[in-house]
Every structure is written in C-alpha cells, then in structure tokens.
N, C-alpha and C positions, 0 to 999 in steps of 0.2 A: 185799354180797359181789360183786355184778356191778360196782358202782362201783369196787371195789378192782381188779378185773380190768382195767377200762378204764384206771384210773390206772397200773397196771403196764405195760400196752401202750404208753400215752403216754410213760411214762418210758423204756421200751425204744426208742421212736422217737427220743427226745432223745439217748439213748446212742448209737444208730446214727448220728445226725447228728454227734455229737462224734467218733466213731470215723472217720467219713468225712472230716471236716475234718482230723483228725490224719493220716489216710492220704494226703490230698491234699498236705499239707505234706511228708510223707515222700517222696512221688513227686517233688515239685519239687526237694528236696535231693538225692535219688538221681540224678536226671537231670543236675543241676548237677555232682555229684561225677564222674559218668561222662564228662561233656563235658570237664571239667578233666583227667581221667585220660587221655583220648585226645589232648588237646592236649599233655600231657606226653610221651606216646609219640611224637607228631609232632616235638616238640623233640629227642627222642633221635635220630630218623631224620635230621633236618636236621643235627644236630651230627656224626653219623657220616659223612654225605655231605660235610660241610664239612671234616672231618679228612682224608678220602681226597683231596679236592681240594688241600688244603694240602700233603700229603705228596707228591703228584705235582708240584706247583709247586716244592717244595723240591728235588726230584730233577732237575727240568728247568733251573732257574736256578742259575747259579754262586754268586751272592750272594743270599741269602734270609734273611729275618727268621724264625728258628725260634720266636720267641715266639708267632707265629700258630698254629703246631702245638700248642704248650703250652696256648694259650687254648682250642683245640678240645677237648683232652683234659679240661680243667677243665669245659667245657660238658657233655661226656658224663658226667663224674662227678656233676655237679649234676643232670642229667636223671635219672640212675639213683637218686640220693638222693631226688629228688622222687617217685619211684615206690614208695618203701619202704612206704607205707601201703595198698598194694593188699590185697584180701581174702586170707584164709588159703589158699584154693585156688590162688592165683596166686603164692604166695611161693616155691615151688620153681622155677617158671619164671623168676621174677625173679632168684633166686640163680644159676641157670644162665646167665642173661644177664649178670649181674655178673661171674661167673667168666670168661666169654668175652671181655668187654671188658677184664678185667685182663690176659688173654693178649695182647689187641690193644695195650694200653699197653706191655707188655714188648717187643712187636715194634717199636713205635714207637721206644722207647729204643735197641733194637739197630740199627734203621735210622738213627737220628740219629747214632750213633757211627760206623757204617760210611760213611754219607753224608758226614759231615764229613771223615773221613780221605781218602775218594776225591776229594772236591772239591778238597781241599788238594793232593793229588798230581797231579790233573788240571791245576791251575793251574801247578804247578812243572814238570811235564812239558812244558807248552806253552812255558814260558820256556826250559827246557833245549834243546828242539828248535830254538829260534830261533838257538842258538849252535853247533849241531853242525857246520854247514858251515864255519864259521870255525875250528873247533878241529881237525877231522879231515879227512884226505884218504884214509883207509883205506876203500875202497868196500865191502869185505866187512863191516866193522864198521858202516858207515852203513846198509847194507842190513838188517843184523840188528836194529838199534835201530828202524829205520823200520817193519819188519815187526811188531816187538813193540808199538810204540806205536800203530800203525794198528789192530791187533787190539784194543788196549785201548779206543781211542776208539769203535770199532765196537760193542764189547761194552757200553760205557757208554750209547751212544745207543739201542741196541736192547734193553737189559736181557737180553742173551743171553750166558750164560757159555760157550757152545760156542766163541766166538771166542777164549777164553783157554786152549784145550786145550794149546797149545804154549808157554804163557807160562813154565812152570817150566823147560822145556828151553832156551828163549830166554834166561832169566836166567842159567842155568848157563853157557851159551855166552858171554854178555857178560862174565861173571866171569873167563873165561879170558884175556881181552885184557889185556895189560900195556902201560903207557905210561911213557915217560921224563919227560914233562911233568907237573908237579904239578897244573896246571889241568885237563889231560886226565884224570888219575887221579881228581880230585875230581868232575869231571863224571860219570865212569863210576860212582863210588860213589853219588852222588846219584841217578843214573838207576836203578841197581839198587834203591836204597832205596824209590823211588816205585813201581817195578814190583812190588816185594814187597807194597806196600800193596794193590794190586789183587789180588795173589795171595792175601793173607790176609783181605781184607775183602769182596771182590766177591760171594762166595757168600752171606754174611750180608746184604749189600746187596740182592741180588735176592730171596732167600728171604723176608726180612722185609717187603719191599715187596709181594710177592705175598700174604703173610699179611694185611697191613693192608687191602688193597683187595679181599680175598676176599669173594665174594657171600654167604658164610655168615652174616656179621654182619647184612646186610639181611634174610636169610631168618629168622634167629633173632628179630629185632625183629618181623617180620611174623607169625611163629608166636606170639610173646608177645601181639601185638595181637589176633590171631584168638582166642587163649585168653580174653582179656579180653572180647571181643565175645560169645563163647560163654557165659561166666559171666553176662554182662549179659542175654542172651536167655533164659537159664534163669529168672532172676528176673522178667523181663518177663512170662513166662507166668503166674506167681502174682500179679503186679501186675494183670494184665488179668482174672484170675479173681476177685479181691477185689470190684471194682465190680459184677460180675455177681451175686455172692452178696449184696451189699448191696441190689441192686435186687430180687432174689427175696425177701429178708427184708422189705424195705419193702412190697412187694405183698402178701406173706403177712400182715403186720401190718395193712395197710389192709383186707384181706378180713375178718380177725377183728374189727376195729373196726366195720366195716359190719354184720357178722353180729350182734355184741353190741348195737349200737344198734337194729337191727331187732327183736332179741329183747326188749330193754328196752321198746321202744315197744309191742310186742305184749302184754307183761306189764302195761304201764301201761294199755293199752286194756282188757285183761281185768279188771284191778282196778277200773278206772273203771266198767265195766259191772256188775260184782259190787256195787260200792258203790251204784250207782244203783238196782239191784234191791232192795238192803236198805233203801234210803231209801224206795222205792216201797212196799215191804212194810210198813214202819213207818207210813207215811202212811195206808195202807189200814187197818191195825190201829187207829190212832188215830181214824179216821173211823168205823169200826164201833163203837168204844167211845162216841164222841160220840152216835151215833145211838141206842144203847141207853139212854143217859142221858136223852135227850129223850123217849123212849117212856115 
C-alpha cells in the first residue's frame, strides 16, 4: 500500500515535470507572439507617420508622385490586417482603429482631389500672370487680379483660408469687366475659372489636410498599444504565479516522499526487530527441547 503511495507521488512528480515543460513552451510562444504583435503595431505607427510625411510633401511640391501616398495607404491597410488575430478583448479596440483609418483614407482621397485641382490652377495662374502686363493697361483691373491672386498664393503657402475671405467678391468684380479683345476675354475667363477652383476646393484642401495629420491617429494607436500591454500584463501575473505553484507542489511532494521513506524505514526496522525476536524465541524453544531430550 505504501509502495503504491510512493509510486503515485513519483508519477505526480513526472506529471508536474511534463506540465512544466509544456508551460515553458507556452511561455516561449506567448512572448514570441507578443513581440511580433508589438512589431506589427510599430509598423502601423511608422506607416501612419510615413503617410503624413508624404501628404505634406505632396502639398509642398508642385510635381509629386502620388503613388508614394497610395503605397503608404496600402502599408497601413496591411499593418491593420496583420493585427486581426489579436485576442478577443482587443477586437473592439482594433475595430475602432480600423474605422478611424478608414476615415483617414477618405480624407486622403478628398485631399488628393482638391490638391490636384489646386496645383493645376496654381500652375495656370502663374502662367496667366506672366501675360497680364502685356495684355492689359487697365490699372484698376490689374490691381484687382493682383490682389486676388496674391491672397490665393498666401493662402496656399500658409494653409490659411482667411486670406480668401474676399475671394468671392473679387471674382464677382472681375466678372464685371468687359473686353473688346478676344484674347483679353479669354484671359479673363480662364482667370475666373482658376480662381473658382480655389473658391470651391480650398476649404476641402485645408480641412482634409488637417484631418490627415491630426494627432488623434497617433493617440489612437498609442491607446491600442497600451491596451495590448495591459492585456499582456494581466496574463503575465498568472504566468508568474504558475511557476510559484509548481515549486510549492514540488516541495510538498518532496516532503511527502521523505516522510514516507522515513516511515517505511521505521516500519522496516520495526519488522526486522520483531522478526529477530521471533527467531530468537524459536531458537530458545528449540534449545530447551534439545536439553530435555538429552536429560
């Protein structure tokens, strides 16, 4: 019976060892998974920062390859897709992050449309203004278009729509001018057309740009990252608790084994003494019998 108890304890020890090895493998995979997860979040941060940089570059330079912007959008989509296997507790946070970046992508498309129109009109306005002195000698007209175009270039360089407060009235004033020359009339029509581009698109241009580079995207990524760390730390508590329990179980098993071994040794010693006494008694009995026979 006692041997069975020892066998059960030894088997329990082996089971504990197997569980410990399995747990060790789980920890390795868990830390690898979380390391990879945080690398994916870092990729999302970098892709978002890269998109902001490309958008600012596209607004600053007249000729710019917009494929760079589209590549950054693809990188963000890929980074978000790679995060889809986060734990269930983080799925709502990820969904919120995805919705936010869908909004950002829509803002990018709005900006691209407005930016393209404004760049095109900026180029043509520069060309038109290079001809104004040759076509017109009306100082009032020249002053009006100079004022309107100067405000436009100031608004473009500063992203400040306040410079365009008088743009609508300036366009209406320019429309009032009549010219006998076809070239002058064509110039005036083209000028009004490009001024209207600023009137129609500049608000979208500035608003979408501010939306794109808004700090809330960085904050939302940070919030998501902090949430992941929080979930990680919760599990770390239980991960750290498990080895402590294994150690306690191991020590407890060791104490029981030592106790049983001592008990068995004690029983063995007792049985040995009892056996020796019986043998001694038998020897004494046999001796007495022999003595009686010889008498």
